[in-house]
C-alpha positions in Angstrom: 167.3 107.7 93.1 165.5 107.7 96.5 161.9 108.3 97.5 161.4 111.7 99.1 160.2 111.8 102.8 156.6 113.0 102.9 157.1 114.6 106.3 159.7 117.0 105.0 157.5 118.2 102.0 154.4 119.1 104.0 154.3 122.1 106.2 153.0 121.7 109.7 149.3 122.4 110.1 147.9 124.1 113.1 144.3 123.2 114.2 141.9 120.8 112.5 142.5 119.1 109.1 141.6 121.7 106.5 140.6 119.1 103.9 138.1 117.2 105.9 136.5 120.0 107.9 133.7 122.3 106.7 134.4 125.9 106.0 133.8 128.2 108.9 130.3 129.7 109.0 130.1 133.2 107.5 128.0 135.5 109.7 125.0 136.8 107.7 124.0 140.3 108.6 121.2 140.8 105.9 117.9 140.5 107.7 116.0 139.8 104.4 118.2 136.8 103.7 117.8 135.5 107.1 114.0 135.8 106.9 114.1 133.8 103.6 116.2 131.1 105.3 113.8 130.9 108.2 110.8 130.7 105.9 112.5 127.9 103.9 113.3 126.0 107.2 109.6 126.3 108.4 108.4 125.1 105.0 110.7 122.1 105.2 109.4 121.3 108.6 105.8 121.5 107.5 106.5 119.2 104.4 108.2 116.7 106.7 105.1 116.5 108.9 102.7 115.7 106.0 101.4 112.3 106.7 100.9 109.5 104.2 97.6 110.0 102.4 95.3 107.7 100.5 95.4 110.0 97.4 99.1 109.8 97.4 99.1 106.0 97.7 96.5 105.8 94.9 98.6 108.0 92.7 101.7 105.9 93.2 99.7 102.7 92.7 98.3 104.0 89.4 101.7 105.1 88.1 103.3 101.6 89.0 100.3 99.8 87.5 100.7 101.8 84.2 104.4 101.0 84.1 103.7 97.3 84.7 101.0 97.4 82.0 103.4 98.8 79.6 106.0 96.1 80.3 103.3 93.4 80.0 102.3 94.8 76.6 105.8 94.8 75.4 106.2 91.3 76.6 103.1 90.0 74.9 104.1 91.7 71.6 107.5 90.1 71.7 106.0 86.6 72.4 103.4 86.1 69.7 104.2 82.7 68.6 101.3 80.3 69.1 101.5 77.5 71.6 99.2 74.5 72.1 97.9 74.4 75.7 96.2 71.2 77.0 94.4 71.2 80.4 92.5 68.1 81.4 90.0 67.9 78.5 90.5 71.4 77.0 92.9 72.1 74.2 93.6 75.8 73.2 96.0 77.5 70.8 97.2 80.8 72.2 100.1 83.2 71.8 102.7 82.5 74.6 102.5 86.0 76.0 98.7 85.9 76.3 98.8 82.5 77.9 101.3 83.6 80.5 99.2 86.8 81.1 96.1 84.6 81.8 98.1 82.4 84.2 99.3 85.5 86.1 95.8 86.9 86.3 94.5 83.5 87.6 97.4 83.5 90.2 96.5 87.0 91.4 92.8 86.0 91.7 93.7 83.0 93.8 95.9 85.2 96.1 93.1 87.8 96.3 90.5 85.2 97.2 92.8 83.8 100.0 93.4 87.3 101.2 89.7 88.1 101.3 89.0 85.0 103.3 91.6 85.9 105.8 90.2 89.4 106.1 86.7 87.9 106.6 88.1 85.6 109.3 89.8 88.5 111.1 86.6 90.6 110.9 84.6 87.8 112.6 87.2 87.3 115.2 87.2 91.1 116.0 83.4 91.1 116.3 83.5 88.1 118.7 86.2 89.8 120.8 84.1 93.0 121.1 81.1 91.0 122.5 
């Protein structure tokens, strides 16, 4: 038994490859359909030109914040076993999830404080540069 030769089985193809090429455009003679297509294209162009707005950013921030809050709540509810936490002269018994949440909030506050100081520094530098 031998393998058949692939060149003998395929008929010759004239022109471009029919598999990879898109179908030829069909001329549209209906003016109403063409008007609808033009209106759709104009609407797409206007939508693409809409700039980033503060309201849009606020909306996305709120949605992402809500999702993170839900994930944190699930994490806290799954980690309710109490842990003894000692810091210098304080000793506290808190659930593990709550203690990690407090640590995350403290870290965020430290980062916000450092960012605020940097913004204050830049504001002062801008005022000095204007004078």
